[in-house]
C-alpha positions as a LaTeX table, in Angstrom:
\begin{tabular}{lrrr}
\hline
Residue & $x$ (\AA) & $y$ (\AA) & $z$ (\AA) \\
\hline
Unk1 & $-9.71$ & $-57.19$ & $-16.89$ \\
Unk2 & $-7.15$ & $-54.42$ & $-16.29$ \\
Unk3 & $-7.43$ & $-52.69$ & $-12.93$ \\
Unk4 & $-7.01$ & $-48.95$ & $-12.51$ \\
Unk5 & $-5.88$ & $-46.76$ & $-9.65$ \\
Unk6 & $-6.13$ & $-43.06$ & $-8.94$ \\
Unk7 & $-2.39$ & $-42.82$ & $-9.68$ \\
Unk8 & $-3.01$ & $-44.29$ & $-13.15$ \\
Unk9 & $-5.29$ & $-41.34$ & $-13.88$ \\
Unk10 & $-2.55$ & $-38.87$ & $-13.00$ \\
Unk11 & $-3.27$ & $-38.14$ & $-9.34$ \\
Unk12 & $-0.51$ & $-39.22$ & $-6.95$ \\
Unk13 & $-1.91$ & $-39.04$ & $-3.41$ \\
Unk14 & 1.34 & $-40.24$ & $-1.84$ \\
Unk15 & 3.28 & $-37.46$ & $-3.57$ \\
Unk16 & 0.73 & $-34.99$ & $-2.25$ \\
Unk17 & 1.24 & $-36.26$ & 1.30 \\
Unk18 & 5.00 & $-36.02$ & 0.82 \\
Unk19 & 4.61 & $-32.42$ & $-0.35$ \\
Unk20 & 2.68 & $-31.50$ & 2.80 \\
Unk21 & 5.48 & $-32.88$ & 4.95 \\
Unk22 & 8.08 & $-31.01$ & 2.87 \\
Unk23 & 6.43 & $-27.62$ & 3.41 \\
Unk24 & 5.42 & $-28.17$ & 7.03 \\
Unk25 & 8.31 & $-26.31$ & 8.68 \\
Unk26 & 8.12 & $-23.24$ & 6.45 \\
Unk27 & 4.35 & $-23.00$ & 6.93 \\
Unk28 & 4.53 & $-23.38$ & 10.71 \\
Unk29 & 7.15 & $-20.59$ & 10.77 \\
Unk30 & 4.32 & $-18.19$ & 9.82 \\
Unk31 & 2.09 & $-19.13$ & 12.78 \\
Unk32 & 1.02 & $-16.35$ & 15.11 \\
Unk33 & 0.21 & $-17.28$ & 18.75 \\
Unk34 & $-3.52$ & $-17.46$ & 17.88 \\
Unk35 & $-3.08$ & $-20.52$ & 15.62 \\
Unk36 & $-4.44$ & $-23.64$ & 17.33 \\
Unk37 & $-3.97$ & $-26.34$ & 14.70 \\
Unk38 & $-1.10$ & $-28.04$ & 12.94 \\
Unk39 & $-0.60$ & $-28.58$ & 9.24 \\
Unk40 & $-2.45$ & $-31.64$ & 7.93 \\
Unk41 & $-5.86$ & $-31.22$ & 9.51 \\
Unk42 & $-9.15$ & $-30.67$ & 7.72 \\
Unk43 & $-9.37$ & $-26.99$ & 8.67 \\
Unk44 & $-7.30$ & $-24.30$ & 10.31 \\
Unk45 & $-8.32$ & $-22.98$ & 13.71 \\
Unk46 & $-7.47$ & $-19.52$ & 15.02 \\
Unk47 & $-8.35$ & $-18.20$ & 18.46 \\
Unk48 & $-9.72$ & $-14.67$ & 18.46 \\
Unk49 & $-8.38$ & $-12.89$ & 21.52 \\
Unk50 & $-11.07$ & $-10.23$ & 21.71 \\
Unk51 & $-10.09$ & $-8.70$ & 25.03 \\
Unk52 & $-8.36$ & $-5.80$ & 23.25 \\
Unk53 & $-11.45$ & $-5.10$ & 21.10 \\
Unk54 & $-14.73$ & $-3.49$ & 22.11 \\
Unk55 & $-16.50$ & $-4.08$ & 18.81 \\
Unk56 & $-14.32$ & $-6.16$ & 16.48 \\
Unk57 & $-14.96$ & $-6.41$ & 12.76 \\
Unk58 & $-13.60$ & $-9.23$ & 10.61 \\
Unk59 & $-12.33$ & $-8.14$ & 7.20 \\
Unk60 & $-11.78$ & $-10.66$ & 4.41 \\
Unk61 & $-10.37$ & $-10.69$ & 0.89 \\
Unk62 & $-9.69$ & $-13.24$ & $-1.82$ \\
Unk63 & $-7.51$ & $-12.94$ & $-4.90$ \\
Unk64 & $-5.08$ & $-14.67$ & $-7.22$ \\
Unk65 & $-1.91$ & $-13.92$ & $-9.10$ \\
Unk66 & $-3.50$ & $-13.91$ & $-12.56$ \\
Unk67 & $-1.61$ & $-14.23$ & $-15.82$ \\
Unk68 & 1.63 & $-13.08$ & $-14.21$ \\
Unk69 & 1.97 & $-16.82$ & $-13.65$ \\
Unk70 & 2.61 & $-17.21$ & $-17.38$ \\
Unk71 & 5.80 & $-15.18$ & $-16.95$ \\
Unk72 & 6.85 & $-17.44$ & $-14.07$ \\
Unk73 & 6.29 & $-20.50$ & $-16.28$ \\
Unk74 & 8.38 & $-19.05$ & $-19.11$ \\
Unk75 & 11.16 & $-18.00$ & $-16.75$ \\
Unk76 & 10.87 & $-21.27$ & $-14.79$ \\
Unk77 & 11.01 & $-19.25$ & $-11.60$ \\
Unk78 & 8.40 & $-19.92$ & $-8.95$ \\
Unk79 & 9.66 & $-18.42$ & $-5.67$ \\
Unk80 & 8.14 & $-14.94$ & $-6.09$ \\
Unk81 & 4.52 & $-15.52$ & $-7.16$ \\
Unk82 & 3.59 & $-16.71$ & $-3.68$ \\
Unk83 & 4.60 & $-13.28$ & $-2.35$ \\
Unk84 & 2.29 & $-11.75$ & $-4.97$ \\
Unk85 & $-0.57$ & $-13.92$ & $-3.74$ \\
Unk86 & $-0.17$ & $-12.82$ & $-0.14$ \\
Unk87 & 0.24 & $-9.17$ & $-1.13$ \\
Unk88 & $-2.88$ & $-9.07$ & $-3.25$ \\
Unk89 & $-4.96$ & $-10.40$ & $-0.35$ \\
Unk90 & $-3.46$ & $-8.61$ & 2.66 \\
Unk91 & $-3.12$ & $-5.24$ & 0.93 \\
Unk92 & $-6.87$ & $-5.30$ & 0.29 \\
Unk93 & $-7.44$ & $-6.01$ & 3.98 \\
Unk94 & $-5.12$ & $-3.38$ & 5.42 \\
Unk95 & $-6.78$ & $-0.52$ & 3.50 \\
Unk96 & $-9.63$ & $-0.91$ & 6.01 \\
Unk97 & $-7.17$ & $-0.42$ & 8.85 \\
Unk98 & $-7.41$ & $-4.14$ & 9.63 \\
Unk99 & $-4.57$ & $-6.37$ & 10.79 \\
Unk100 & $-4.33$ & $-9.59$ & 8.71 \\
Unk101 & $-4.69$ & $-12.69$ & 10.86 \\
Unk102 & $-4.49$ & $-15.68$ & 8.56 \\
Unk103 & $-4.41$ & $-16.82$ & 4.95 \\
Unk104 & $-5.30$ & $-20.03$ & 3.13 \\
Unk105 & $-3.96$ & $-20.84$ & $-0.32$ \\
Unk106 & $-5.24$ & $-22.91$ & $-3.23$ \\
Unk107 & $-2.63$ & $-24.46$ & $-5.54$ \\
Unk108 & $-3.97$ & $-26.40$ & $-8.52$ \\
Unk109 & $-1.98$ & $-28.14$ & $-11.23$ \\
Unk110 & $-2.24$ & $-30.93$ & $-13.78$ \\
Unk111 & 0.48 & $-33.03$ & $-12.15$ \\
Unk112 & 2.25 & $-32.10$ & $-8.91$ \\
Unk113 & 5.86 & $-31.08$ & $-9.42$ \\
Unk114 & 7.02 & $-31.08$ & $-5.82$ \\
Unk115 & 10.11 & $-28.93$ & $-6.43$ \\
Unk116 & 8.09 & $-26.18$ & $-8.13$ \\
Unk117 & 5.31 & $-26.38$ & $-5.57$ \\
Unk118 & 7.79 & $-26.01$ & $-2.70$ \\
Unk119 & 9.19 & $-22.89$ & $-4.36$ \\
Unk120 & 5.67 & $-21.45$ & $-4.63$ \\
Unk121 & 4.86 & $-22.16$ & $-0.99$ \\
Unk122 & 8.21 & $-20.72$ & 0.12 \\
Unk123 & 7.08 & $-17.44$ & $-1.46$ \\
Unk124 & 3.70 & $-17.63$ & 0.27 \\
Unk125 & 5.42 & $-18.26$ & 3.61 \\
Unk126 & 7.83 & $-15.37$ & 3.03 \\
Unk127 & 4.94 & $-13.04$ & 2.23 \\
Unk128 & 3.01 & $-14.16$ & 5.30 \\
Unk129 & 6.00 & $-13.52$ & 7.55 \\
Unk130 & 6.37 & $-10.04$ & 6.07 \\
Unk131 & 2.65 & $-9.35$ & 6.60 \\
Unk132 & 2.67 & $-10.98$ & 10.07 \\
Unk133 & $-0.13$ & $-13.21$ & 8.82 \\
Unk134 & $-0.40$ & $-16.94$ & 9.57 \\
Unk135 & $-0.61$ & $-19.46$ & 6.73 \\
Unk136 & $-2.97$ & $-21.85$ & 8.49 \\
Unk137 & $-3.82$ & $-24.21$ & 5.64 \\
Unk138 & $-4.64$ & $-24.63$ & 1.98 \\
Unk139 & $-5.49$ & $-27.02$ & $-0.79$ \\
Unk140 & $-3.22$ & $-28.74$ & $-3.29$ \\
Unk141 & $-5.23$ & $-30.11$ & $-6.20$ \\
Unk142 & $-4.00$ & $-32.37$ & $-9.01$ \\
Unk143 & $-6.32$ & $-32.20$ & $-12.03$ \\
Unk144 & $-4.84$ & $-34.09$ & $-14.98$ \\
Unk145 & $-5.94$ & $-32.74$ & $-18.35$ \\
Unk146 & $-7.30$ & $-29.52$ & $-16.89$ \\
Unk147 & $-4.10$ & $-27.43$ & $-16.86$ \\
Unk148 & $-1.28$ & $-27.36$ & $-19.39$ \\
Unk149 & 1.76 & $-29.48$ & $-18.64$ \\
Unk150 & 3.96 & $-27.76$ & $-16.07$ \\
Unk151 & 1.39 & $-25.04$ & $-15.35$ \\
Unk152 & $-0.58$ & $-24.26$ & $-12.21$ \\
Unk153 & $-3.01$ & $-21.74$ & $-10.77$ \\
Unk154 & $-2.75$ & $-19.96$ & $-7.46$ \\
Unk155 & $-5.42$ & $-18.27$ & $-5.34$ \\
Unk156 & $-5.79$ & $-17.24$ & $-1.72$ \\
Unk157 & $-8.21$ & $-16.10$ & 0.95 \\
Unk158 & $-7.27$ & $-13.94$ & 3.94 \\
Unk159 & $-9.01$ & $-12.65$ & 7.07 \\
Unk160 & $-8.11$ & $-9.68$ & 9.26 \\
Unk161 & $-9.56$ & $-7.83$ & 12.23 \\
Unk162 & $-10.12$ & $-4.18$ & 13.13 \\
Unk163 & $-11.86$ & $-2.25$ & 15.90 \\
Unk164 & $-15.15$ & $-0.79$ & 14.64 \\
Unk165 & $-14.15$ & 2.75 & 15.65 \\
Unk166 & $-10.90$ & 2.42 & 13.67 \\
Unk167 & $-12.44$ & 1.10 & 10.45 \\
Unk168 & $-11.29$ & 3.07 & 7.40 \\
Unk169 & $-13.97$ & 3.28 & 4.70 \\
Unk170 & $-13.60$ & 6.70 & 3.07 \\
Unk171 & $-16.69$ & 8.16 & 4.74 \\
Unk172 & $-14.65$ & 10.86 & 6.54 \\
Unk173 & $-12.91$ & 12.10 & 3.37 \\
Unk174 & $-13.61$ & 15.81 & 2.81 \\
Unk175 & $-12.70$ & 18.62 & 0.44 \\
Unk176 & $-9.20$ & 19.88 & 1.19 \\
Unk177 & $-7.75$ & 16.52 & 2.18 \\
Unk178 & $-4.43$ & 15.60 & 0.57 \\
Unk179 & $-3.41$ & 12.53 & $-1.42$ \\
Unk180 & $-0.20$ & 10.70 & $-0.58$ \\
Unk181 & 1.07 & 8.06 & $-2.97$ \\
Unk182 & 3.30 & 5.23 & $-1.74$ \\
Unk183 & 5.57 & 3.77 & $-4.40$ \\
Unk184 & 5.00 & 0.38 & $-5.96$ \\
Unk185 & 7.79 & $-2.09$ & $-6.68$ \\
Unk186 & 6.80 & $-2.22$ & $-10.34$ \\
Unk187 & 3.84 & $-3.79$ & $-12.11$ \\
Unk188 & 2.75 & $-5.76$ & $-9.03$ \\
Unk189 & 0.19 & $-8.33$ & $-10.30$ \\
Unk190 & $-2.01$ & $-6.43$ & $-12.73$ \\
Unk191 & $-2.16$ & $-5.77$ & $-16.44$ \\
Unk192 & $-0.22$ & $-8.87$ & $-17.46$ \\
Unk193 & $-2.59$ & $-9.85$ & $-20.25$ \\
Unk194 & $-1.71$ & $-6.54$ & $-21.93$ \\
Unk195 & 1.97 & $-6.94$ & $-21.02$ \\
Unk196 & 2.12 & $-10.37$ & $-22.66$ \\
Unk197 & 0.22 & $-9.11$ & $-25.70$ \\
Unk198 & 2.75 & $-6.33$ & $-26.25$ \\
Unk199 & 6.01 & $-7.97$ & $-25.15$ \\
Unk200 & 5.56 & $-11.61$ & $-26.11$ \\
Unk201 & 2.99 & $-11.73$ & $-28.90$ \\
Unk202 & 3.69 & $-8.47$ & $-30.75$ \\
Unk203 & 7.41 & $-7.89$ & $-30.18$ \\
Unk204 & 8.41 & $-11.48$ & $-29.33$ \\
Unk205 & 10.98 & $-10.23$ & $-26.83$ \\
Unk206 & 13.32 & $-12.55$ & $-24.94$ \\
Unk207 & 12.49 & $-12.50$ & $-21.22$ \\
Unk208 & 16.01 & $-13.60$ & $-20.38$ \\
Unk209 & 17.75 & $-10.62$ & $-21.98$ \\
Unk210 & 18.72 & $-7.35$ & $-20.37$ \\
Unk211 & 16.80 & $-4.34$ & $-21.70$ \\
Unk212 & 18.69 & $-1.05$ & $-21.55$ \\
Unk213 & 15.53 & 1.06 & $-21.30$ \\
Unk214 & 14.64 & $-0.54$ & $-17.96$ \\
Unk215 & 18.18 & $-1.30$ & $-16.81$ \\
Unk216 & 17.68 & $-4.99$ & $-16.06$ \\
Unk217 & 16.66 & $-8.39$ & $-17.42$ \\
Unk218 & 13.11 & $-8.10$ & $-18.75$ \\
Unk219 & 11.78 & $-11.21$ & $-17.03$ \\
Unk220 & 13.22 & $-10.11$ & $-13.68$ \\
Unk221 & 11.41 & $-6.78$ & $-13.94$ \\
Unk222 & 8.13 & $-8.50$ & $-14.84$ \\
Unk223 & 8.41 & $-11.02$ & $-11.97$ \\
Unk224 & 9.31 & $-8.50$ & $-9.25$ \\
Unk225 & 6.83 & $-9.29$ & $-6.46$ \\
Unk226 & 4.07 & $-7.02$ & $-5.26$ \\
Unk227 & 4.92 & $-4.79$ & $-2.31$ \\
Unk228 & 3.28 & $-5.72$ & 0.98 \\
Unk229 & 2.16 & $-2.55$ & 2.79 \\
Unk230 & 0.78 & $-4.06$ & 5.99 \\
Unk231 & 3.43 & $-2.91$ & 8.48 \\
Unk232 & 3.60 & 0.53 & 6.88 \\
Unk233 & $-0.14$ & 1.17 & 6.99 \\
Unk234 & $-0.62$ & $-0.23$ & 10.50 \\
Unk235 & 2.19 & 1.99 & 11.73 \\
Unk236 & 0.41 & 5.04 & 10.29 \\
Unk237 & $-3.11$ & 4.26 & 11.50 \\
Unk238 & $-1.78$ & 3.82 & 15.02 \\
Unk239 & $-0.90$ & 7.54 & 15.22 \\
Unk240 & $-2.79$ & 9.33 & 12.45 \\
Unk241 & $-6.39$ & 9.64 & 11.30 \\
Unk242 & $-6.43$ & 8.30 & 7.74 \\
Unk243 & $-9.64$ & 9.12 & 5.86 \\
Unk244 & $-9.31$ & 6.57 & 3.07 \\
Unk245 & $-6.79$ & 4.18 & 1.52 \\
Unk246 & $-6.87$ & 2.82 & $-2.01$ \\
Unk247 & $-4.89$ & $-0.25$ & $-3.06$ \\
Unk248 & $-3.95$ & 0.39 & $-6.69$ \\
Unk249 & $-4.56$ & $-2.95$ & $-8.35$ \\
Unk250 & $-6.53$ & $-3.95$ & $-11.47$ \\
Unk251 & $-8.13$ & $-0.81$ & $-12.87$ \\
Unk252 & $-5.15$ & 1.34 & $-11.95$ \\
Unk253 & $-5.47$ & 4.70 & $-10.23$ \\
Unk254 & $-8.47$ & 5.53 & $-12.40$ \\
Unk255 & $-10.49$ & 2.57 & $-11.19$ \\
Unk256 & $-9.37$ & 2.20 & $-7.58$ \\
Unk257 & $-8.99$ & 5.66 & $-6.06$ \\
Unk258 & $-12.69$ & 6.58 & $-6.62$ \\
Unk259 & $-13.68$ & 3.60 & $-4.45$ \\
Unk260 & $-12.79$ & 5.61 & $-1.32$ \\
Unk261 & $-14.06$ & 9.01 & $-2.52$ \\
Unk262 & $-17.53$ & 9.93 & $-1.16$ \\
Unk263 & $-20.30$ & 11.61 & $-3.12$ \\
Unk264 & $-19.74$ & 15.33 & $-3.62$ \\
Unk265 & $-15.95$ & 14.95 & $-3.67$ \\
Unk266 & $-13.41$ & 14.21 & $-6.38$ \\
Unk267 & $-9.77$ & 13.21 & $-6.31$ \\
Unk268 & $-7.45$ & 15.53 & $-8.21$ \\
Unk269 & $-4.24$ & 13.67 & $-9.09$ \\
Unk270 & $-1.26$ & 15.72 & $-10.27$ \\
Unk271 & 0.75 & 13.81 & $-12.86$ \\
Unk272 & 4.50 & 14.16 & $-12.59$ \\
Unk273 & 4.57 & 14.38 & $-8.79$ \\
Unk274 & 6.08 & 10.92 & $-8.30$ \\
Unk275 & 8.84 & 8.84 & $-9.82$ \\
Unk276 & 7.56 & 6.41 & $-12.44$ \\
Unk277 & 9.64 & 3.19 & $-12.72$ \\
Unk278 & 11.09 & 2.70 & $-16.23$ \\
Unk279 & 9.01 & $-0.43$ & $-16.92$ \\
Unk280 & 5.92 & 1.75 & $-17.41$ \\
Unk281 & 7.19 & 4.18 & $-20.09$ \\
Unk282 & 8.86 & 1.17 & $-21.73$ \\
Unk283 & 5.52 & $-0.65$ & $-22.02$ \\
Unk284 & 3.75 & 2.54 & $-23.09$ \\
Unk285 & 6.20 & 3.06 & $-25.94$ \\
Unk286 & 6.38 & $-0.59$ & $-27.05$ \\
Unk287 & 2.61 & $-0.96$ & $-27.09$ \\
Unk288 & 1.75 & 2.58 & $-28.22$ \\
Unk289 & $-0.59$ & 2.59 & $-25.21$ \\
Unk290 & $-2.58$ & 5.83 & $-24.68$ \\
Unk291 & $-1.98$ & 7.61 & $-21.38$ \\
Unk292 & $-5.53$ & 7.16 & $-20.15$ \\
Unk293 & $-5.23$ & 3.42 & $-20.84$ \\
Unk294 & $-2.00$ & 3.30 & $-18.81$ \\
Unk295 & $-3.78$ & 4.87 & $-15.82$ \\
Unk296 & $-6.73$ & 2.46 & $-16.18$ \\
Unk297 & $-4.55$ & $-0.65$ & $-16.43$ \\
Unk298 & $-1.36$ & $-0.21$ & $-14.41$ \\
Unk299 & $-0.37$ & 1.33 & $-11.08$ \\
Unk300 & 2.25 & 3.51 & $-12.85$ \\
Unk301 & 4.51 & 3.51 & $-9.81$ \\
Unk302 & 1.92 & 4.04 & $-7.05$ \\
Unk303 & 0.88 & 0.99 & $-5.02$ \\
Unk304 & $-1.19$ & 2.69 & $-2.32$ \\
Unk305 & $-2.87$ & 6.09 & $-2.06$ \\
Unk306 & $-3.71$ & 7.59 & 1.33 \\
Unk307 & $-6.29$ & 10.32 & 1.82 \\
Unk308 & $-5.14$ & 12.39 & 4.80 \\
Unk309 & $-5.88$ & 15.67 & 6.53 \\
Unk310 & $-3.90$ & 18.55 & 5.10 \\
Unk311 & $-2.47$ & 19.48 & 8.51 \\
Unk312 & $-0.99$ & 15.97 & 8.94 \\
Unk313 & 0.25 & 15.41 & 5.39 \\
Unk314 & 3.86 & 16.50 & 5.91 \\
Unk315 & 4.22 & 14.58 & 9.17 \\
Unk316 & 2.84 & 11.43 & 7.53 \\
Unk317 & 5.28 & 11.87 & 4.64 \\
Unk318 & 8.15 & 12.16 & 7.12 \\
Unk319 & 7.00 & 8.98 & 8.85 \\
Unk320 & 6.82 & 7.13 & 5.55 \\
Unk321 & 10.29 & 8.25 & 4.55 \\
Unk322 & 11.66 & 7.21 & 7.96 \\
Unk323 & 10.26 & 3.71 & 7.30 \\
Unk324 & 12.10 & 3.56 & 3.99 \\
Unk325 & 9.05 & 4.12 & 1.81 \\
Unk326 & 9.16 & 6.26 & $-1.30$ \\
Unk327 & 6.14 & 8.52 & $-0.93$ \\
Unk328 & 4.93 & 11.80 & $-2.44$ \\
Unk329 & 2.12 & 14.31 & $-2.21$ \\
Unk330 & 0.29 & 13.58 & $-5.44$ \\
Unk331 & $-2.95$ & 15.55 & $-5.20$ \\
Unk332 & $-5.91$ & 16.64 & $-3.15$ \\
Unk333 & $-9.65$ & 16.25 & $-2.69$ \\
Unk334 & $-11.81$ & 18.83 & $-4.43$ \\
Unk335 & $-15.52$ & 19.48 & $-4.68$ \\
Unk336 & $-17.33$ & 17.54 & $-7.40$ \\
Unk337 & $-20.19$ & 19.14 & $-9.23$ \\
Unk338 & $-23.20$ & 17.00 & $-10.09$ \\
Unk339 & $-22.36$ & 14.55 & $-12.86$ \\
Unk340 & $-18.57$ & 15.05 & $-12.57$ \\
Unk341 & $-16.20$ & 12.11 & $-12.55$ \\
Unk342 & $-14.85$ & 11.23 & $-9.07$ \\
Unk343 & $-11.25$ & 11.51 & $-10.34$ \\
Unk344 & $-9.40$ & 14.14 & $-12.36$ \\
Unk345 & $-5.83$ & 14.08 & $-13.64$ \\
Unk346 & $-4.17$ & 17.48 & $-13.72$ \\
\hline
\end{tabular}
């Protein structure tokens, strides 16, 4: 009778072990002093030095890269999506005023392609270094027959910490506060199902060709990684009282800004007060996408929105510009009458 092995079924354990050794140095380069374990253990251990905190709060977030991965597959470029993964997790943490501590990733594929996987992890490591967040572990799963040949999925989980008195949750937002928008790097990691519908299915455009309307190769614009705002936000919260911060992800400005607006208030966003990257009007025109749909789906050039006191708005803008951020005053907080939507575009 024929004998079978796990490798015969499509799972190569030895290749997986080799992959762990190949990424070890780049992963360990992300370690903060709190990390107590080495790569290869069953779990990652982080020491919480709580001496600097009176009442610490742990803040966690989990996310993935979504169907942006399909663009990476088509372009056969895998070194940027790991940055997206880190950004989507840590940006959700820092809106609370929390400092990201560590991240774990989950990489799943039908058959491990070590070269591609190393490119992915190199992006994760780069993102973690930028966010000053340790990559303390993860999971690499081979699942033959579950994913398409050459494809993979990517998800992550991150944890941060903040002092209770410094937690940002939107509860202090009041009428008269101002809205500051910090520029995105492009699409970030949202709306790609619509992007693919318009660009690939309807227009059948070549991702490798330069598009004059956007001034660059289409695939390069679509793969540009999500901005990581950790250092910027932590710099601001050190010196200013920020009432609320919204990470503009899936749901766009329409869906995310109201999450930090308390009852009785509404956000009034003034269109035309910030520079919109050309990829957005390009998609709008190619897909004949209504304006309200654009604001519900994409970030439209704004990756983060800060709700700040009017008296500090100009000083915060100056600080942002000194850090190299593109930022603009894009609106204010008004009074909401009963039954009114929490956001208004003017």
